[in-house]
N, C-alpha and C positions, 0 to 999 in steps of 0.2 A: 877451253872447254874440256870436260872430262869424257874419256871414252868409256864405253860400257865395261863394267867389271872393275874399274879403278875407283878406289876410295879417295876422297879429297884428303890432302895432308892436314893434320891438325897438330897444334901444339899441346902437349900433355897439360892437364889441369894440375896446378899445385894448390894445396890447401895447407896453410900454416896457421896454427892456433896459438895465440898469446893469452895465457891465463894468469898473467902477473897480477891482474886485478880481477878477482873472482866475481865481483859484481858487474864487471863489464869486459867479458872476454872479447877478443878481436880475432876474427877469422879473415886471414889475408888470402885472397883468391887471385891466382895468376894463370896465364895461358888461355886456353879455349874452354869456355863454359858452354858445353853443347850436349846434345842428347847422348852421345857416346862417351862423354867424360863426366857427367854431372853426378853420378851416384855417390862418390865419396863425399862431395860437398853436402849433399842432402843428408847423408848419414851423420856427418859432423854437426850440422845445424841442429838436427833432432837431438843429438847427444847433449849439446850445449843448452838447448831449451829445457831439457829435462832437469838440468841442474838448477834452473830457476834464477838466472841472473836478473838484475834490475834492467840491464841494457845489454843487447847483443850487437856488436859492430861487425859489419861486412865491409872489408877494405878491398877496393877494386883497383889499387894502384898498379898492379901488374897484369890486369885483365887485357887480353888481346882481342877476344871475340866472345860474343854471347848470342845464343839463338833462343827460340821460344821456350825451350826446356829451362834454360838459365833464368829467363824472366819468370817462369812458373815457380822456380825455387825461391826467388825474391818474394813473390806474392805468398807462397806457402809460409815462408818465415814470418812475414808480417801478420798473416792470419793466425798462425799458431801462437805467436808472441802476444798478439792482442787478446787472445783467449786466456793466456796464462799470465797476463800482466807484465810482459817483457817488452821494453821499448826497443825498436829496431832502428839502428843508425847505419846509413850507407856512407862510407868514407872514401875519399880519393876517387870519386866517380869520374871516369873519363868522359870526354865530350860525346863520343859515339854512344855510350850507354845512357847518358843524360838525354840525348836526342831520342833514343829508342823508348826510354821510360815516358817521355813526354808524348811521343807519337802514339803509343799504345794506350795511353790513359793511366798507366801504372803510377805516374807521379801524383795524379789526382787521387787515386786510391790510397796511396801511401800517406798523402797529406791529411787524410781523414783520421787524425790522431787526436786524442784527448789532451795532449800536452800543450797545444796552442803554439808550439814552435813553428817557425817558418820551415817548409819542407826542404828548401835549398839554402845553403849557406857555405861558410868556409871554416875550416879548422884554424887555430891560431897560427899554424905554419903556412897558411894560405891554400891548403888542399881543400877541394870542394867536398861537401858533405850533404847528406840528406838525413834529416831527423824525422822519424815517424813514430 
């Protein structure tokens, strides 16, 4: 239990962008995606969406924690991508995030894609992915 005045410990957020394929940049998200850490990710997503790629990939292989702010960033990315014709793919989705996406109804929202792809699947290397 936390005493008054103490903040919970958080793991810093890491955001690494791979632009080797300009039509499908990959943003690798690691650490804690929470209210206090989310701003750099939101800024990077907006910057990538402005470039107009065909697909934007959010890779969560190193994600340790996500709160409602993190979920809202995923929904924001989907909504803005949908508006701009950019497909959103979630890659290496940890089980805890998959559970949260399902419980909150975000999986169903993300599945409302015109691509017809199944929302959950795996990459060739066996990593889980969500295509929206």
